N, C-alpha and C positions, 0 to 999 in steps of 0.2 A: 504494498501500500504506500504511495506515495506521501509527502508530507502535505496535507491538506491545507495547512495554514498559508500555504502559496497561492491557493484558489479561493479560499473562503475571505471574502472582503467584508467591508464595514455593513453594506446592505445587501449582498448577494453573493453568488458563487461564479466565478468566471474565470477560465484559463486556456490554455492550448489544448486542444484534443490530441491525443496520442503521445504528448509529452507530459502534461501536467496532470491529466486525468483521462478517463475512456469509460466504458461501459461497466466495468467492475466496480469503479469508484462510484459510478451513478447508482449502481445497484445497493450499494452501502449506504450512500446518502439517502435514497428512498426508505430503506429500513429505518435508519436513524429518524428520518422527519416522522414516519408513521409512529415510531415509537415516542416521539415529542407530543403529537396531537392526539394519538390515542383513538382516531378513528371517528364516527364508523366507516366514512370514506374520505377519499382525497380526489380532487379534480385536476387533471393534467393536460396542458396544452402545449404546443410547441411552435416554432419558426419554421422558415423555410430552408434554414443551413441543412447541408448535406448529413450532418451527423447529428440532426435532431431527432428524427424518427428512432435511431438505435438507443441513443442516450435516454430519452423519454421512456422507451419499452423497458429498459434495464430499470431505470428509477421504479416503474409501475410494478416490475417484478420484486423488488425490495420491499414497496409498500405492502403488497399482498402476502409476502412471507412473514408479515406481522400479524396477518388476520384481518387486515383492513382493505376494505374494497376500493376502486379505482374508477372514477368516470373519466373517460378519455375525451377530449372534445377535438383531438387533432390538430390540424393548423388554426393557429390563432394569433391574433395581436395580444401584446401585454394586456391592454385594457380590456380585451374581450375574456381573458383569464380572469382578471379582476371581477368583470361583470359575473361570470360564471360561479365564482367564488361567493359573491354577495347574493345572487339570486337563488343560489342552491344551498347557501350557509354551510359550505365545506371548505375547509383548508385548500390551498391551491400550490401548484407548482408549474411555473412556466418556463419551458426551455429555449433560451434566448441568450445572445451575447449583444444586443442591441445594434449599435453601431461599429461595433469592433469587426476586424477583416475576419475572414472566411476561416482562417484556421481556429479561430476561438469558438466557444460556446459557453453557456453559463446557465444558471438556474435563479430565477426570482421566486421565493417563496412568501406565503401568506398565511394566515390563519382564517377561519370562517369570518366571512364578512369582508374580505379583502384587507384585514389588519396586518399591517408589515411585520415581518420577522427579519430583524437585525442581530448584529453581535449580542447586544444586551437583552435581546428579547428571544433566544432560543437559537440563534445561527451558531454561536459558539458551543452550545451543546449538542447540535448536530454533529459539528465538526468533530469535537472530541469521541462521540459516540461512534461515528462512522470509522474514526481512525483506528480505534480498538477492535472494529468489527462487531455486528450485531447480529446475535444467532437467532434464527427463525423461531417464531413464537410457538408454542404447543397448540394443538388443535386444527381448526380449519385454515386453509389459506384463503386470502380474500379473492374476489372476482374481479375481472375488468368488462366495464360496459362501455359502448360507444354512445356518444350523444352529441349532435350537432347543435350548437348553440349561436350559430352567426346569425340566422333569421331573428332570434329572440333578442340578441344584443342590438342589431339595427333596429328593431320596432322599440326597444326600452329609449334609445338615444333620441328618436324621433318622436317619442312621448314627451321627452325633457325639452327639446326645441322644434317647434312647429315649423317646417320649412314649407309647407305645404302652399301657403298664400303669398310667398314673397314674388316679385318681379322675376321673370326669366334671367338667370344669369349664365354665363360660360366663364367656366372654371378649368383651368390647366393643372392637373395634379402630377407631382413626380412622387412616385411610390420608391423608388430608388431600388427597384428589384424585391422590396421587401414586403411585409404584412399589409401595408396599405393597398397593394394589387389584390388582395382577398377581400378587404373588408369595405373599400369605398365603393365598389359597384353595388353591394347589397344595401349599404346606408342610403346612397343618393338615388337608387332606383325609384323611378316613377315620380320623382321630384322636378320642380321647373329649373332643373340645373343640367346644362349639358356639359358633362365632363370630357376634357381633353387629356386622353391617358398618356402617362410618360412613364416606361419602363414598369410595367405593371406585370411582366412576367415574373413568377416566383424564382429567383436565383440567387442562392446564399453565397454565390462566389462574386457578386457584386460587380457584372462585366461593364456597366456604364460609368458608374462614380461610387464613392463610398456612400454609405445610406446614414450619412450623418450632416444634416443641415446646418448645424451649428457652424460648420466650417464654410466661409463663403464660396470657395472653390466648388462646393457642391450643390449650389443654388443657381450657377451660371446658366445651365441648361433650362431650367426652368424660367428664369428671368427673360432669357431670348424666348421661349416659347409664347409666354404670356403676352408678350409685344407682337410677335409674329403672327397669331392667331386672333388679336384683338380681344382677349380675354379680359373679364372684369377683374379676377383676382388668380393668384396661383397659390397651390397648397403643396408642401414639401413634408413628407413623413420620413421619420427615422426607420431604420431596420425592423424593429418590432413594433412600429406605429402607434407608441404612447407618446410621441411628442411630434408637434405640427407647427412647421414655419409657414408664415403668410408674405406672400408678396404682393404689391397693387398692381393696378394696370398698367403703370409705366415700369414695371419690373424692379421698383425699389422695395428692398425688405422692410416689412413692418416690425418694430422692435417687439419683442415680447413682452415687454413693460408695457407698451402701448395696448397690446392684445390683453394683457392682465386688466388693464385699467377699464377697457372697454367691455370686458366679460363682467368686471365687479359692478360696472355701473347697470349692467342688464339685470344681474342678480339681486342688488338692492333695489332696484324698482319692484321686483317681485317681493323683496321681505326688507321694508325699510328698516335701518337701524341694525342690521344685522353685522357680524364681524367678518373681516375679509383678512387673510394672512398674506403677507409677502415676505420674502426672504431680504436679506440686509444689501445684496447688490441690485435689487431691483430698483429702477428709477424712483426718485423722490416723487414723481408725479402720481404715483400709484397711492400712497397714503394721502397725499394731498386731494385727489379727485374723491378717493373713498371717504373723506371727511365731508367734502363738499356736497357729495350725494347723501349725506346723513348717516353714512356707515361708521363702524370703528376698525381702523387699520391695526393689525398686530405684526410686528416684526420678528422674525425668527432667524436662526441659522440656515445655512446653505444645506439642502438634503432632504430627500422626501421623509425620512422617520421624523425629523424634526417638525416638518410641515404637517404631517398626520398627525402627530403628537398634540400639538398646539389646536389644530382643528378639533381634535376630539374634547380638548381641555376648555376650549371656547365656544365649541358650538358653531363653529364658523362655516358659512355657507359656501365660501370658495377661498381658494388659495392659488397663487402664481408664484413662479420663479423665472428669473431671466433668461434661463437654460431652456425656456418652452415646456416645462412641465406645469400642467394646470390641473387642479383638485377641486372636486366637486362634492359637496355634502350629500346631494342626490346620487352619487356614484359610489357610495360607501366610503367617502373621503378618499377614494383613489383617483390617480392621475389619469387622464384621457384627453390626448391631443384631439381626437375626432370631436369631442362634444366641444371644445374650444373652438374649433374651426367651424362648427356648425353656428355657434354663437355669433362669429364673425360674418358668415353668410347671411345669417337671419338680419343682423343689423344692417348689412349693404343692402339686401334685398327689400326692407321694409322702408326704404326711401330712395331717391333718385341721385344723390350726389355720388361721385366716384369714391372709391376706398380711400384715396390719399386725402380727400377732403373729410371724410367721415373720421379718420384716426389722427387728424391733426390737432384736434383739441386734447389728444392723449400724449402728445410728442411736444413736451414743453423744454427739454433738454438734449445737450448733446453728450454722447458717451463714447468711451473707447472701445467698448467691447472688452472680453476677458484677455490678458497678455501674459504669457506663460515665461519665466527667467528661471534659468538653471542656475542654482546657487550651490556653493559647498555648506554653509551653514544658515540654514533658514532663520532660525533665532537670532544670530548676530545681525544679519541683513535686515530683519524687521526692526531691531531696536536701534540699528543706524538710521533708520528712516524715521523713527519715533524721535530721535535726539535732534534730526534736522529739522523738525517741525514744532519741537517743545519752546515754550516759551514765546511765540508768536501771539500776537494779540487775536483774540476771537477763535482761536483753534481749540477744538475739544477731540478727546480720544475715547473711543469705544472698543471694547475687546470682546463683544459677543461671540464673533467668529474672525479670528485672526486680528487685524488692527484696522479699525475704520478712523481715518481722520477727516474731520468736518472743519474747513477753513471758515465757516459762519457767512459766506458771500455767495452761496449757491453751488461752491465747488467743493467736491469730497471725493475721497479714495477708499478703497478697501485693498488690504494686502492679506493673502490668506495662505498658509503654506497647504500643499497637496499631502492627502495621506498616504500616497502610495508611491511619490516620486520625489526627487529633490528638486521640487519647483516651488516657486512661489507666484501666486496669480494675483494679477492687479486689474482692478477694476475703477475706472476714473469717471465721474460726471462734472459738468459745469454749464453755466449758461449758453455757451456756445462753444464751436469747434477749435477757436483759437485758444480759448482758455483750456478745454481738454488738452490740446496737444502741449501746451506750455506746462501743466501740471504733470502730465504722463511722463513727459521727459525729464523733469526734475527728479521725479520719483524713480524712474529706471536708471537714471544716471547713478542714484546712491546704491541701488540693488545690485547693478551689473558691474561696480567698479571694483 
């Protein structure tokens, strides 16, 4: 058995198949997960990667060895697995490595109702149990039942956001050869939406580009297509289709913070006074707009486990991250890029303005995007930045997640250490592009010297 600490991360399991893990490891992980959750059943889904069917089947063997049944939903997006976990009230396992290259695969685990499983909520226990080996339980083995949840998933989303009465829209959709190619046709079928499909063929080798829209290079094809076909907007999904990025009719990306503010406004219209969660690198326009719309903004650390925990504690209606993860109370507090995209299309289709005009009110500041720097000593570099800004008039410091420095005039930045690599991640926001560039360069000069 290989060292599982190399593949068991803070929020999921992920590694190179054939080098760091294989079907035998998946079987032990399945047994350990079944032992943790105790049954009576576990729901399992998988993406389009070549290794996913074998790994998920081996995991199911491990689950059934503990006398726990399996409901297999087959090909699925990650948010479709969360839907199944919520609708069936069963613990779940999703086999995907999201946007990682083809040689990787992984597992996202949840308890019944799509409640997250991380290092502090069962993942470390699963790792240790699987590392030692889990003997088969006495008595009956569990059984495997096949169940197709795609139509139910699509119907539920369409209940939450009714698109049937919007004006006709033409939408270019780049699935990146990932699971969006499986879910988008079902979700948008019969609606007044003309879909211009791009890379809908399921292919875990990602022959056209990486299925990671966070990298601007992977949006270029969609930006070109939107302009070429005269689309009203473009959508780009990542490999497991739990994240969605939006492009306007001119091919310009819409900031995920602007999407967060737009969706928050729509949710607050349904439930005035509700709480909205945003992570600390989301644009300051998000809490401003939430307050203006009568809501209660709550700031949290980066990462889905922190978002979901605060959503549960505050009964928040919605949560958003600048990485284009969007969380909905009506979706078991799980993240679903598809539902966020539907909100954007509803807002666009309920009025006549183009998307750029519609989202302009949610774009109040300029931002750098996330900039990574390789450093020998993350702590020393961070402290050097702190020292450089300490003592300046109006400057405040916050250590919720890394170091956030607020200069008090609309300029601020966050510097966070990667949990897995010798990197510091910088995000800068300011009132205009020149101010962003100046502050960015000042901080990077300190970090990279």
